[in-house]
C-alpha positions, 0 to 999 in steps of 0.5 A: 483494525489491527493485524498480528505483528508476525503476519506475513500474508493478508488477504482482505479483499472483498470485505467492504472495508472503508476509510484509509489504510493504516499508513494514510490515516491521520487519526489516533486510531488508524483503519489498518495497522500491519506488521513490517514483516508483511510480504503479501497484502490484498485489499482489492474490491473494497471502498478504501480512499485517499492516496494508496502509497506513501513515499516511504512505503518500502523504505520504512513501513513495509520493507518486505512487501512483495505483492500489493493488490489495491485494485477496485477501490476509491483511491485518488491522487498521484503516486509519489516518488518513492524513497529507497533505503540505501538505494535498494530496489523495493522487492515488489513483484506485483503492484495492482492499482487499476480501477481506482481514481488515480491521476498523473504519470508513474513516478520516475523512481519506479524506473529503478524497479 
């Protein structure tokens, strides 16, 4: 599943998507590939699995992402410490991860947000 390399907003909620999002897939054909220009991503109310957020999400993969909605999926694991490029704070304004199967505490790097 690929989206335009110029896309800035993607609302893919309630689409019965399954599997792992683009940055979680180890296969040659990831489930979702998204533009680095993306600012707003809504993938809530699907059946996505795995760990939802890699440590380099904002430093290398989606540096412009401000709104991330991953609620009501099947994500598991503990959130990682986030790498911040040049010690900059991610531009995140909304991060919804509720109604998943996440464990552990929030990473200390989130205190800098």
